[in-house]
Backbone as CSV, one residue per row, in Angstrom:
resi,resn,N_x,N_y,N_z,CA_x,CA_y,CA_z,C_x,C_y,C_z
1,MET,-54.345,-53.092,76.058,-54.969,-53.029,74.746,-56.412,-53.491,74.798
2,ASN,-57.143,-53.122,75.773,-58.528,-53.547,75.904,-59.451,-52.588,75.157
3,ARG,-59.176,-52.414,73.845,-59.978,-51.484,73.052,-59.799,-51.833,71.582
4,LEU,-60.855,-51.707,70.812,-60.815,-51.865,69.365,-61.468,-50.627,68.776
5,ASN,-60.678,-49.822,68.069,-61.187,-48.549,67.582,-61.669,-48.563,66.143
6,LEU,-61.049,-49.381,65.295,-61.366,-49.324,63.871,-61.276,-50.709,63.263
7,ILE,-62.272,-51.069,62.479,-62.275,-52.298,61.692,-62.249,-51.864,60.239
8,THR,-61.240,-52.319,59.494,-61.138,-51.965,58.082,-61.519,-53.163,57.238
9,LEU,-62.427,-52.941,56.313,-62.865,-53.977,55.395,-62.231,-53.728,54.039
10,GLY,-61.529,-54.696,53.518,-60.977,-54.593,52.172,-62.076,-54.892,51.169
11,VAL,-62.384,-53.941,50.302,-63.499,-54.091,49.365,-63.006,-54.055,47.920
12,LYS,-63.763,-54.677,47.028,-63.402,-54.733,45.618,-63.764,-53.444,44.897
13,ASP,-64.893,-52.856,45.235,-65.401,-51.683,44.523,-65.806,-50.628,45.548
14,MET,-64.993,-49.596,45.655,-65.232,-48.558,46.668,-66.548,-47.820,46.424
15,VAL,-66.846,-47.493,45.184,-68.057,-46.724,44.872,-69.298,-47.565,45.145
16,GLU,-69.293,-48.830,44.732,-70.422,-49.716,45.007,-70.624,-49.853,46.519
17,SER,-69.538,-49.997,47.257,-69.626,-50.121,48.710,-70.147,-48.834,49.343
18,LEU,-69.693,-47.685,48.858,-70.196,-46.396,49.340,-71.696,-46.302,49.113
19,ASN,-72.130,-46.660,47.905,-73.558,-46.608,47.593,-74.363,-47.552,48.474
20,PHE,-73.838,-48.745,48.732,-74.551,-49.715,49.558,-74.691,-49.212,50.994
21,TYR,-73.573,-48.823,51.594,-73.601,-48.454,53.013,-74.214,-47.073,53.260
22,ARG,-73.824,-46.086,52.483,-74.337,-44.734,52.715,-75.750,-44.568,52.166
23,ASP,-75.914,-44.860,50.879,-77.194,-44.590,50.234,-78.229,-45.666,50.521
24,GLY,-77.788,-46.922,50.584,-78.718,-48.010,50.822,-79.077,-48.214,52.275
25,LEU,-78.058,-48.179,53.156,-78.296,-48.466,54.573,-78.347,-47.223,55.452
26,GLY,-77.936,-46.079,54.922,-78.049,-44.843,55.675,-76.917,-44.557,56.636
27,PHE,-75.765,-45.247,56.485,-74.625,-44.947,57.339,-74.128,-43.533,57.059
28,GLU,-73.768,-42.833,58.109,-73.110,-41.541,57.977,-71.634,-41.834,57.736
29,VAL,-71.090,-41.298,56.641,-69.712,-41.612,56.287,-68.913,-40.343,56.026
30,PHE,-67.607,-40.484,56.133,-66.654,-39.447,55.724,-65.829,-40.061,54.604
31,VAL,-65.891,-39.461,53.430,-65.161,-39.967,52.273,-63.877,-39.170,52.142
32,TYR,-62.756,-39.860,52.205,-61.451,-39.236,52.046,-61.064,-39.402,50.584
33,GLY,-60.981,-38.298,49.880,-60.714,-38.323,48.452,-61.984,-38.064,47.668
34,ASP,-61.905,-38.240,46.391,-63.017,-38.006,45.475,-64.050,-39.130,45.604
35,GLU,-65.342,-38.793,45.674,-66.385,-39.812,45.809,-66.434,-40.766,44.620
36,THR,-65.948,-40.342,43.452,-65.940,-41.235,42.292,-64.758,-42.198,42.323
37,ASN,-63.794,-41.940,43.210,-62.624,-42.809,43.377,-62.046,-42.580,44.774
38,PRO,-62.797,-42.960,45.826,-62.360,-42.660,47.193,-61.087,-43.395,47.587
39,ASP,-60.265,-42.721,48.393,-59.074,-43.363,48.960,-59.460,-44.262,50.126
40,VAL,-60.307,-43.752,50.999,-60.789,-44.511,52.156,-62.131,-43.914,52.561
41,ILE,-62.986,-44.740,53.130,-64.301,-44.308,53.603,-64.387,-44.679,55.073
42,PHE,-64.689,-43.701,55.914,-64.858,-43.948,57.344,-66.327,-43.842,57.701
43,PHE,-66.794,-44.740,58.544,-68.173,-44.704,59.032,-68.195,-43.901,60.326
44,ASN,-69.124,-42.991,60.447,-69.265,-42.195,61.667,-70.322,-42.815,62.574
45,ASN,-70.194,-44.116,62.834,-71.150,-44.801,63.692,-70.744,-44.687,65.164
46,ALA,-71.715,-44.934,66.023,-71.443,-44.922,67.460,-70.551,-46.106,67.799
47,GLY,-69.599,-45.905,68.679,-68.749,-47.002,69.126,-67.603,-47.273,68.176
48,THR,-67.286,-48.531,67.990,-66.185,-48.941,67.124,-66.428,-48.416,65.714
49,LYS,-65.401,-47.896,65.103,-65.514,-47.346,63.756,-65.193,-48.413,62.717
50,ILE,-65.746,-48.229,61.529,-65.483,-49.095,60.390,-64.926,-48.225,59.279
51,SER,-64.008,-48.785,58.505,-63.541,-48.094,57.306,-63.532,-49.077,56.144
52,LEU,-63.613,-48.533,54.931,-63.517,-49.319,53.714,-62.266,-48.882,52.980
53,PHE,-61.531,-49.845,52.441,-60.276,-49.564,51.758,-60.164,-50.557,50.606
54,GLN,-59.749,-50.098,49.452,-59.615,-50.966,48.281,-58.750,-52.173,48.640
55,ILE,-59.266,-53.379,48.404,-58.586,-54.588,48.874,-57.198,-54.766,48.264
56,ASP,-57.030,-54.426,46.982,-55.707,-54.551,46.369,-54.691,-53.640,47.045
57,ARG,-55.129,-52.467,47.466,-54.251,-51.540,48.180,-54.033,-52.005,49.614
58,LEU,-55.069,-52.610,50.218,-54.968,-53.061,51.603,-53.921,-54.168,51.749
59,VAL,-53.931,-55.144,50.839,-52.952,-56.229,50.962,-51.531,-55.707,50.753
60,LYS,-51.365,-54.694,49.907,-50.032,-54.098,49.719,-49.635,-53.254,50.919
61,ASP,-50.626,-52.666,51.597,-50.350,-51.905,52.811,-49.859,-52.844,53.912
62,ILE,-50.386,-54.056,53.927,-49.966,-55.053,54.914,-48.536,-55.500,54.636
63,ASN,-48.238,-55.823,53.371,-46.893,-56.248,53.008,-46.724,-56.045,51.501
64,GLU,-46.021,-54.985,51.132,-45.887,-54.634,49.718,-45.128,-55.689,48.918
65,LYS,-44.097,-56.294,49.509,-43.279,-57.267,48.783,-43.910,-58.654,48.739
66,ASN,-44.710,-58.983,49.738,-45.344,-60.297,49.792,-46.757,-60.153,50.362
67,PRO,-47.662,-59.548,49.577,-49.014,-59.308,50.104,-49.770,-60.613,50.330
68,PRO,-50.639,-60.657,51.356,-51.426,-61.868,51.581,-52.352,-62.128,50.401
69,ALA,-52.619,-63.392,50.132,-53.507,-63.775,49.036,-54.939,-63.407,49.392
70,VAL,-55.650,-62.932,48.406,-57.068,-62.621,48.572,-57.837,-63.809,48.019
71,GLY,-58.541,-64.495,48.903,-59.246,-65.694,48.485,-60.745,-65.522,48.547
72,ARG,-61.401,-66.559,48.173,-62.862,-66.596,48.241,-63.258,-67.433,49.453
73,GLY,-64.506,-67.295,49.847,-65.005,-68.104,50.947,-65.099,-67.302,52.234
74,PHE,-65.349,-68.010,53.290,-65.562,-67.386,54.586,-64.240,-67.234,55.308
75,GLY,-63.917,-65.987,55.694,-62.657,-65.703,56.365,-62.720,-65.814,57.877
76,GLY,-63.870,-66.228,58.420,-63.977,-66.403,59.861,-64.329,-65.135,60.612
77,ILE,-64.733,-64.091,59.907,-65.081,-62.825,60.554,-66.524,-62.472,60.202
78,THR,-67.292,-62.101,61.216,-68.616,-61.537,60.981,-68.681,-60.192,61.692
79,LEU,-69.499,-59.322,61.165,-69.783,-58.033,61.794,-71.188,-58.143,62.359
80,ALA,-71.498,-57.343,63.361,-72.816,-57.470,63.971,-73.440,-56.118,64.257
81,TYR,-74.740,-56.074,64.044,-75.578,-54.959,64.465,-76.506,-55.530,65.513
82,ASN,-76.437,-54.993,66.719,-77.282,-55.474,67.804,-78.467,-54.541,67.962
83,GLY,-79.655,-55.084,67.746,-80.883,-54.309,67.858,-81.431,-54.298,69.270
84,LYS,-82.367,-53.384,69.476,-82.986,-53.236,70.799,-84.345,-53.923,70.881
85,SER,-84.779,-54.547,69.765,-86.044,-55.281,69.733,-86.062,-56.193,68.512
86,LYS,-86.970,-57.172,68.526,-87.150,-58.016,67.352,-87.619,-57.170,66.177
87,GLU,-88.459,-56.196,66.460,-88.965,-55.325,65.398,-87.829,-54.561,64.723
88,GLU,-86.855,-54.108,65.513,-85.711,-53.401,64.938,-84.904,-54.332,64.032
89,VAL,-84.725,-55.581,64.451,-84.025,-56.556,63.613,-84.757,-56.700,62.280
90,ASN,-86.079,-56.843,62.326,-86.866,-56.980,61.099,-86.767,-55.725,60.226
91,GLU,-86.763,-54.546,60.842,-86.628,-53.295,60.085,-85.274,-53.225,59.381
92,VAL,-84.209,-53.638,60.077,-82.872,-53.628,59.468,-82.836,-54.599,58.301
93,PHE,-83.449,-55.764,58.449,-83.461,-56.722,57.347,-84.215,-56.194,56.139
94,SER,-85.287,-55.489,56.381,-86.023,-54.867,55.276,-85.135,-53.851,54.563
95,LEU,-84.400,-53.062,55.331,-83.510,-52.052,54.775,-82.384,-52.671,53.963
96,VAL,-81.722,-53.691,54.511,-80.582,-54.280,53.799,-81.032,-55.006,52.532
97,GLU,-82.216,-55.595,52.578,-82.726,-56.262,51.382,-82.988,-55.248,50.271
98,LYS,-83.586,-54.104,50.625,-83.832,-53.040,49.637,-82.527,-52.476,49.092
99,ALA,-81.477,-52.483,49.919,-80.178,-51.946,49.504,-79.406,-52.936,48.629
100,GLY,-79.907,-54.161,48.497,-79.263,-55.125,47.626,-78.434,-56.184,48.318
101,ALA,-78.537,-56.284,49.635,-77.793,-57.323,50.351,-78.355,-58.700,50.009
102,LYS,-77.507,-59.700,50.129,-77.938,-61.083,49.952,-78.344,-61.613,51.325
103,ILE,-79.594,-62.006,51.466,-80.071,-62.542,52.740,-79.589,-63.985,52.855
104,ILE,-78.824,-64.256,53.896,-78.277,-65.594,54.127,-79.197,-66.399,55.029
105,LYS,-79.663,-65.782,56.106,-80.585,-66.444,57.035,-81.558,-65.397,57.551
106,GLU,-82.833,-65.589,57.260,-83.868,-64.685,57.761,-83.841,-64.698,59.296
107,PRO,-84.213,-63.586,59.924,-84.241,-63.569,61.389,-85.163,-64.651,61.957
108,GLU,-84.667,-65.286,63.007,-85.430,-66.337,63.678,-84.956,-66.444,65.117
109,THR,-85.762,-67.106,65.944,-85.348,-67.385,67.315,-84.217,-68.408,67.248
110,VAL,-83.136,-68.131,67.985,-81.935,-68.962,67.893,-81.641,-69.675,69.214
111,PHE,-80.664,-70.566,69.171,-80.375,-71.470,70.290,-80.110,-70.765,71.608
112,TRP,-79.570,-69.553,71.586,-79.245,-68.865,72.834,-80.413,-68.022,73.346
113,GLY,-81.566,-68.136,72.690,-82.762,-67.457,73.159,-83.005,-66.111,72.510
114,GLY,-82.084,-65.661,71.695,-82.246,-64.379,71.024,-82.937,-64.518,69.681
115,TYR,-82.873,-63.468,68.907,-83.505,-63.386,67.590,-82.444,-62.866,66.649
116,SER,-82.139,-63.626,65.595,-80.960,-63.301,64.801,-81.103,-63.766,63.359
117,GLY,-80.448,-63.035,62.449,-80.350,-63.428,61.050,-79.043,-62.909,60.475
118,TYR,-78.704,-63.347,59.257,-77.456,-62.945,58.605,-77.717,-62.462,57.188
119,PHE,-76.912,-61.475,56.767,-76.894,-61.065,55.373,-75.453,-60.863,54.942
120,GLN,-75.262,-60.788,53.620,-73.950,-60.524,53.036,-74.004,-59.209,52.286
121,ASP,-72.981,-58.374,52.484,-72.895,-57.113,51.744,-72.352,-57.400,50.346
122,PRO,-72.258,-56.376,49.469,-71.793,-56.623,48.097,-70.384,-57.205,47.994
123,ASN,-69.572,-57.082,49.037,-68.212,-57.628,49.020,-68.112,-58.997,49.670
124,GLY,-69.229,-59.537,50.117,-69.233,-60.865,50.709,-69.034,-60.895,52.210
125,PHE,-68.976,-59.716,52.863,-68.838,-59.705,54.321,-70.167,-60.099,54.952
126,TYR,-70.084,-60.966,55.953,-71.275,-61.433,56.643,-71.591,-60.508,57.819
127,TRP,-72.832,-60.110,57.903,-73.336,-59.296,59.003,-74.425,-60.080,59.727
128,GLU,-74.346,-60.102,61.038,-75.438,-60.631,61.850,-76.234,-59.451,62.369
129,VAL,-77.541,-59.579,62.342,-78.418,-58.599,62.973,-79.166,-59.378,64.044
130,ALA,-78.995,-58.971,65.311,-79.497,-59.793,66.405,-80.093,-58.940,67.516
131,TYR,-80.981,-59.579,68.266,-81.587,-58.987,69.458,-81.535,-60.017,70.575
132,GLY,-81.198,-59.554,71.772,-81.229,-60.386,72.966,-82.072,-59.704,74.026
133,GLU,-82.954,-60.455,74.625,-83.899,-59.898,75.600,-83.221,-59.218,76.783
134,ASN,-82.060,-59.706,77.181,-81.379,-59.161,78.357,-80.286,-58.151,78.023
135,TRP,-80.184,-57.763,76.763,-79.141,-56.820,76.375,-79.473,-55.417,76.837
136,GLU,-78.426,-54.693,77.177,-78.548,-53.279,77.535,-77.560,-52.498,76.679
137,PHE,-77.804,-51.215,76.546,-76.932,-50.339,75.771,-76.583,-49.118,76.608
138,ASP,-75.349,-48.615,76.433,-74.963,-47.402,77.150,-75.415,-46.165,76.366
139,GLU,-75.008,-44.996,76.829,-75.432,-43.734,76.206,-74.897,-43.563,74.782
140,ASN,-73.903,-44.368,74.400,-73.354,-44.321,73.037,-73.862,-45.476,72.176
141,ASP,-74.916,-46.150,72.637,-75.475,-47.310,71.950,-74.507,-48.479,71.841
142,MET,-73.520,-48.525,72.732,-72.619,-49.671,72.780,-73.269,-50.763,73.622
143,LEU,-73.161,-51.986,73.154,-73.727,-53.127,73.845,-73.022,-53.355,75.168
144,ILE,-73.793,-53.541,76.221,-73.263,-53.864,77.532,-73.475,-55.358,77.736
145,ILE,-72.406,-56.060,77.994,-72.494,-57.500,78.232,-72.235,-57.743,79.705
146,ARG,-73.188,-58.339,80.361,-73.092,-58.611,81.794,-73.173,-60.105,82.030
147,GLU,-72.459,-60.556,83.043,-72.623,-61.955,83.460,-73.841,-62.028,84.355
148,ASP,-74.635,-63.059,84.150,-75.835,-63.233,84.987,-75.558,-64.098,86.179
C-alpha cells in the first residue's frame, strides 16, 4: 500500500468550495452532478488527487448509524503545495488571498532552511505553501524527496 491516490475533504458548502478552488485558485475540476448542487468535485491536479464531498454526507458514508462527530479546531491534517521557487510561493499567496483565503502565516524563511507560509480555505483546511532549495520534481510535478 505504498500509494495515496485520493484525499477527500469534507466541506460545508460545495458551491462556495467550487468557487474558491476552481474560480479563485484556478484548479481544473470535474464536477459530478449539477454545479448548483454538486455530488462530488474531483481535482484534476498532477499527482495525488483531491475531492470535495459534503461533510454531512461524508460522515454518514463513514458510518450511517454512528457517524463521527464534526468538530471545530485543528484536526491534525495539513495539505501542501510545494513550489519551485520563493517567487512561486509568493505568487500562490497572492492568488489565495485574492480568492478569499485567510492568511495564517505569511511566507518566511523557516527552521529547516526553506520558505513557507500557511493559509486556510473557506472550510478551515490548512494549506502550506513551501519551497525548499534542494527539492526536485519529476515529470508529473511530484515532489522527489531524497536523503542527503
